C-alpha positions in Angstrom: -5.6 8.6 -7.9 -8.2 5.9 -7.3 -5.9 4.1 -4.9 -5.3 7.3 -3.0 -9.0 7.9 -2.7 -9.6 4.4 -1.4 -6.9 4.9 1.3 -8.3 8.2 2.5 -11.9 6.9 2.5 -11.3 5.2 5.8 -13.6 5.7 8.7 -10.6 6.0 11.0 -8.1 8.8 10.6 -5.4 8.3 8.0 -2.1 10.2 8.6 -0.1 10.6 5.4 3.5 11.5 5.4 4.6 13.0 2.0 8.5 12.5 2.1 11.5 12.1 -0.1 14.5 9.9 0.4 16.9 12.9 0.1 15.1 14.9 2.7 16.9 15.2 6.1 13.9 16.4 8.2 11.9 13.4 6.6 14.4 11.0 8.4 13.6 12.8 11.7 9.8 12.3 11.1 10.1 8.6 10.5 10.8 7.4 14.1 8.2 9.8 15.4 5.6 8.2 13.2 6.7 4.8 14.4 6.1 6.0 18.0 2.7 7.3 17.0 1.8 4.0 15.3 2.8 2.1 18.4 0.8 4.3 20.8 -2.4 4.6 18.7 -2.3 1.1 17.2 -5.5 0.2 15.2 -7.1 3.6 15.8 -5.2 5.1 12.9 -3.6 4.3 9.5 -0.2 5.8 8.8 0.8 5.9 5.1 4.1 7.2 3.7 4.1 8.5 0.1 7.4 9.3 -1.7 7.0 12.5 -3.6 9.6 11.4 -6.2 7.7 8.2 -7.0 4.3 9.9 -6.9 5.0 13.4 -8.4 1.4 13.7 -10.0 -0.3 13.1 -6.6 2.1 15.4 -4.8 1.4 18.1 -7.4 -2.3 17.6 -7.3 -2.3 18.0 -3.4 -0.1 21.0 -3.6 2.8 19.4 -1.7 5.5 22.0 -2.1 7.8 20.9 0.7 8.7 17.8 2.6 7.8 16.4 5.0 4.2 17.4 4.7 1.8 15.5 6.9 -2.0 15.3 6.3 -4.8 13.8 8.2 -7.7 12.5 6.2 -11.0 10.8 7.3 -13.8 9.7 4.9 -12.0 11.4 2.0 -11.9 14.8 3.8 -8.6 16.6 4.5 -8.9 17.6 8.2 -5.4 18.7 9.0 -2.2 19.5 7.2 1.2 20.6 8.3 4.7 20.9 6.7 8.0 20.3 8.6 8.8 18.1 11.6 5.8 17.8 13.9 6.3 16.5 17.5 4.8 13.2 18.5 2.4 14.9 21.1 1.0 17.3 18.6 0.4 14.5 16.0 -1.3 12.3 18.6 -3.5 15.2 19.8 -4.5 16.0 16.2 -5.3 12.3 15.4 -7.4 11.9 18.6 -9.4 15.0 17.7 -10.6 13.3 14.5 -11.3 9.7 15.9 
């Protein structure tokens, strides 16, 4: 959990994608995140966390379905949504928290 805390302590927005290898919609989100990363560059961090490899963290953060996307900044959860989120909506959310 200390590693997670250091990741979300960033002064820039951190977009976290909770996913699973077996999840179909998660495979749809991956290229969207790549496009967001290209477009926003160094303004944000994007982290992928496999819930099957990190079940305690997923449980602690109440991740009940995948994909679940969260935006943190300075250890605060600012935004959260489950399911496939369009690129434009993700970028708008991230820019709101710059």
